[in-house]
N, C-alpha and C positions, 0 to 999 in steps of 0.2 A: 689776290685772292679775291675769289667772287665772294661779294658780300649780299647779304639775305634779309631782305626787306618784308616786314609782316603789315599791311594796312587793312585794319578793321572798317567796315563802310565805303569798300574801294571803290564799288561798280557806277557810282555815279556824283557828281557836285563835285565835290573839295579833292575827296578822295582820288578819284578818277583825275583831275586836274593834277594833284598831286602823280601820280605815275607817271603819268605825260613826261612831266617837269623833273622827275629824279633818271627816266630813264634817256631823257635828252641829256643829262648832269653825265651819268656811266650806263653805257650800253650793256655794259657786263654785268649788271645787278641781276640777282635773283628776284622777282617781287612774288610775293602771295599775297591774292585777293583773297581777304577771309571774309566772306558775304552771307546774309541772309539768304538771297535769291540767286540759284546758282544758274538760273536763265537769264539773269541781270548781269549776273557774273562774266558768264560767257559771252556776251555783249560785247561788256567792257574787254574783256580780253582780246576778243577778236579787234575792236578798236585799236586798243595798243599796239598788234602785232603787224596791222594795216601801217600804221606810223613806223613802226621799230619792229623793222621784219625778221632780226636775227633774236631779239629780243627773248630772255628766258622767264615766261609768266605763267605761273601756278597758280590755282584754285583752290580754295578751302569753305568749305561749308560750316557757315558760324554764326549762330544767332545767340547775339552776348545777353539777351534778356531771357535766355533759357540755362539754368546749370545744367542740366545733361549736355545741351550741345555745346556748351563753352570745353567740358571735361571731355567730351568725345572728341573735340577738335583738335584741343593741347594734345590730346595722345597720338592724333594723326603727326602735328606739328613735331613732338617729339622722335616720330618712326622717322620722318624726311628728313631734319634739319638736324645737324650735332651744334650749329647756333643761330641767334636770330641777331644781328646786329642793330636791327633799327626795328621798336616795336611803334608802331603809330595807331594811337588809341583815337578815332577818327569816327565811328560808329555812332549816331544819337537818336533819339525821336523825341518830339515836341506835340506828345496826342492831344487832338483836341482843342487845339488854341484859340481862345473867345478872346475877341478884340473890344472895349468899350470904344464905341463909335463916337459917343459926347467927348470924352479924352482926347479921344486923339485928332478928330477937328479942330478943337482948343488948341491941341499943343502943335496943328498944324501951322496955325498962324500966330503961333507966342516966338520968344527968343529962344524957347527949347525943344524947337525943331528937332535939331541935329540931336541932342541929346537924345531926344524920343524915338528915332529913327535907330540911333545907335545901340541904345540901350533895352529900347520896350518898356523902359521902366513907368507903371503909374497906369499904363493902356494896355495888357497883356497877360493873361491867367490862362491856365491849362485844367482840364479835368482828366484825372489820372484814375489806375484803377489795378486790382489785383490780378498777377500774371499765374501760371499754373503752379509756381512755386510757393506761392503766397507772400510775394514781393510786388512793393510798389513797382506797375513798369518801367516809369523813366528812371528811379533811382536803380531798379534791378539791370537796365540799359544801357544806360550813360554812366553810370557808376559801379553797383557792385560785378557785373559780367566781366567789365575788363580788371576788375581786381582782381577777383578770382582767375581770368586768362594769367596775369601777371605772376599769380602766386605758384600755379601751374608750370610756367614756362621760365623759374626766374633763373634756374642754371644755366639757360642758352642766352639771359637776356644782357646787354651792355649800355644800350642807352632806351627811352621810352619817349614816345611824345604826345602829350594830349589836346586834343582839339577841344579850346574851352569855350567861352564867350563873354562877351562887354556886358554878358546879361545876367552873370555869376554874381552872384549879390550877397552880400555879407546876410542883409539884413530877412532872404528869405532861407535861411540857413538855421534850423533850431538841431542841437546835439540830441537832445530831448527827445526829438521824431525826426531823427537822421534819414528816414524814407519818407518823408514830407505826405506824412498821410493825412494830417489836419487840415494843412494848408493849399493853395490854390496856384503856388508859383513851383509847382515839381520841376520844373526843368531850370529853372535859376537856383533852386537850391541844390539839382546833382550837379550842376557846371562850377557853382561854389567849393562844394565838398570834391570835386576832382583836383581844383586847385591845391586846398587843404593836402590831400592824398599824395599828390606831388612834392610836394614839401613834404611830408610826412617819410615817404620813400628816400628823400635824398638823404634826412635826418640818418636812416635806418641801414642804409642800403651802400653810399656811396663809399665807406671805405672796403664794401667787397666787390668794388667797381661797377656797380649798375649807378646811372644818372638819370635822372627825369626831368623833363621842363613840361613847359604850359605853352600854349599859342591862343592868340585872338584871332582868328580871322578876318575881323570887321565885318562891315554890313555885306553880305554876299547874298548874291539870288539864286536861292537852292530850291529842290524840291520842297523842303522844309521852310522854306519861307514864302513860298508862293501858297503853300498850307494854311497860311496865316488871312489872310483876306481872300475874297471871291477874284477873279481873273480881271474883272471890268474895272477893278479898285487900282490893279497895280497899274492896268493900262492909264487911268487917267491921273496917278501920280508918279508915274517913271520919270515924266519930264523935269517935274519938280526935286527928285531925286538925283538925276544928272547934272541940276543947277548947284544943287547943296556940294555935290562934290567937289565944286571949284575951290568952295572955301574951309573944308573940311578932309581931313587924309584918311580918315576913319571909312569912309564908302567905297570899298573895293570893288562891289557890286559884282563881280565875274568870281569863279570857282578858280580861273589860273592865277587875279591877283589874290584872291583870299588863301590859297596856298603858300605865298611869298613866306611867309614864316617858316611853314611846314619845312620847305624846302632849302632855307637856310641855316635851317640848326642840322640838316645834315652836312652841312662845310662845316661845322665849328667842332672844336677839340669842347666837348664836354665838361673838362677841367676848369674852363675858361668863362663857364655861364653863372651866371647869378641865381639861385635855387629858389630863391626868394620874388624872381621877375615873372611876369608873362610877357613875352614876347607877341606883339602885335605888327599884322599883316597892313601895311599903309600903304596909300595910290595918291599922289600926288594932282592938282587937277588938272596938269600937264599930262596924266598917267603914267607916271615914274613909281613901280614898286620899289620900296623898302619894309626894313626891321628896324621897330626900336622896341627894348625893354622897359617896360612900369612897372613899377615895386607893388606888390600885391599887398592888399588890407587883408592880413591873416596873422593867425597867432599861431607862434610856433607848438605852445602845449597844448590847443586845442585842436591843431592838425595828430599831435600823438593819441591822442585821447580818441580821435575819429578811427586811425589805424588799430586801436585796441579795439575798437567796438565792431570791426572789420572782420578783426579775425576772430572773435567771438561767433559774430554771424556766419562765418564762413563754417567752423566748426560743426554748429547749429545743422547748416545746410546741406554736409557734408554728412551727417548722423541721418537726416532724414532721408538722403539720398541712398545712403546703404542699405535703410530699411526698406523702402522702395522696391530695390533693386534684389532683395533676399526674397520679396511677396512675389514678384514676379517670377522670379527663378523655382520657387516654392509651388506657382501657377503653374509654371508650364511644365513642372516633374509631374502632376497631377494630370 
């Protein structure tokens, strides 16, 4: 039976690398690339069909940062497919990252250099903003849009896999400010919230046959990463990073390597997986890729509270969306 795999943010980086690896694993898959930019999505589809000429690759326009886009895309998915075997929640943003250069160069020559590169802890902040739905942009894109997509597609789903980050830190998240309106670590907050949501989904939905997993791709050079520093900085420090890679397994560096855990989970029986584990893509100094689970620093009760708060926000957002649609319909009639 043909398996259907839907991947958000699939037009480049880790998402595109995952597509290549999955088609190599199973040429009979039906891939659905869910992307905001359809021109880039079409280019990705063309590239995949060049190397996998008989592949089945569909496109879906989806901006997970927009409530209307998520709802419209979900309706299209339900019209196209009777099931989604794997939903890879890979899309994410880190807008306007700001680097503390003093802390960066101090860390570069300290014993914490590996941790600094792996987590960006203490050196990286982001400037977030409200989107057109009145939600914080990073929260909406990295977490809530995906949550809404899951809610819409739940009857079709069996496996969910989140692309998280080593930058997901408990200290960055506050339940009283789950959208991270007040802080400057919105990316870290959203990724930690995704880790919690995955645990809550397992608690709520495993009995119904729905399983969620979380991965960390390691330190990967993608468009998101390159946006943190000017290009000449990367030119200067890349030799250092390749040198560090000899001594640490978290520097996966390439999207192909970073997609290792995503690909590994595709092969696993979901009932054998640990719902409290984050599955890490790792690369040895000799270039061997492998996956290891690491326990997440998450409180189950806190995860359930987040799930409840997201359900409340969903009701509010749907009510607002209905009111706006009603106004538009009234205006159209006039």
